[in-house]
N, C-alpha and C positions, 0 to 999 in steps of 0.2 A: 250952373250945374256943369260938372265935368263931362267930357265926351263919353267916358266909360259908364258913368251913371245914366246918361241918357240912352245909351245902348241897352243897358239892363231894363230901363223903362219901356223901350220899344219892344223888347221881348216879353213884356208883361210880368217881369219879375220886380219885386220890391227892391229898391235901391239900397235899403238897409241890409240886404243879404249880399251885396256886391263884395267880391273878394277883398278889395282894398278897405272897405268899411269893416269887414270881419277882422282883417289884419290889425287895424288900429284899436278896435274894441278889445281884442285879445291882448295886444301889447299893453294897453292902458291898464287892464286888469292885472296882468302879470307884474307890471312895475308898481302898482298900488299894493299888491300883496307883498312884494319884496320890501317896499318902504314901510308897510305896517308891521311886518313880522321879523325883519332882519336889521342888522346894524350895518355900518359902513364897510366892514371887511368884505361884503358881497358886492362892492362897487363894480368889479369886472363883470359879474353876471348882469348887473343893471345895463352896462354898456352893450353887452352882447345882445340882450333883449331889445334895447333901443335901436340897434343897427340891423336887426333881422330884416331880410328882404321880402320874405313871404311867410305865409301861415305855416308851411311845412317846417321852417327853421324854428318857429315858436313852439310848434308841436314837439320837436325833439329837445327843446330846452326845458320841458316840464320836469323831467327827473332832477335836473340841476336845481330848479326852483324848489322842488319837494325836499331835496337834501338840505338846502339852505334853511328852509323853514323848520324842518325837523331838528336841525342842529341848534336853532335859536329857541324853539319852543318844545314841541313834541311831534311824534309821527301822527297822532290823532288830529292835531290842529292842521298839520300839513296835508293830510288826506282830505279834510273838509275843504280847505282852501283850493286844493287842486281839483276836487270834484266840481266846484263852482266854475273854475277856469276851463276845465275840459268841456263842460257843457256849452261854453261859448263858441267852440270850434264847429259845432253842428256838422254840416256836410263838407267842411273844408279841410279836414285833416288828411294826411297822406293815404290812409287806408279807407277813406270814405267812399271812393268810387269802386265799384266791383271790377275785378280784374277780368280781362277777356280770356284768361287762362284758368279762371276759377273753376270751371266745370271739367277740366282735364283729370 
């Protein structure tokens, strides 16, 4: 068990929700969607997804993935795929934590 996972366990949180686990879960889903719905001309997007350092980077790559799937199939298919992927982000996307300035 990695140190980060053991830290989450000490806090009483499920290690399946640790940020690095969420990152890999989302990355895998995005790459699978790209592989299933697009051809090899979207290889640069695949590389970008593969080298994303955090969940925020993957969050901001969703429009590019949607455009790629839309171009290969249809917007309807792209919306369905992206809805499933977006649900994987849960509390870890950039807008998930409330801003301390939200009440101003």
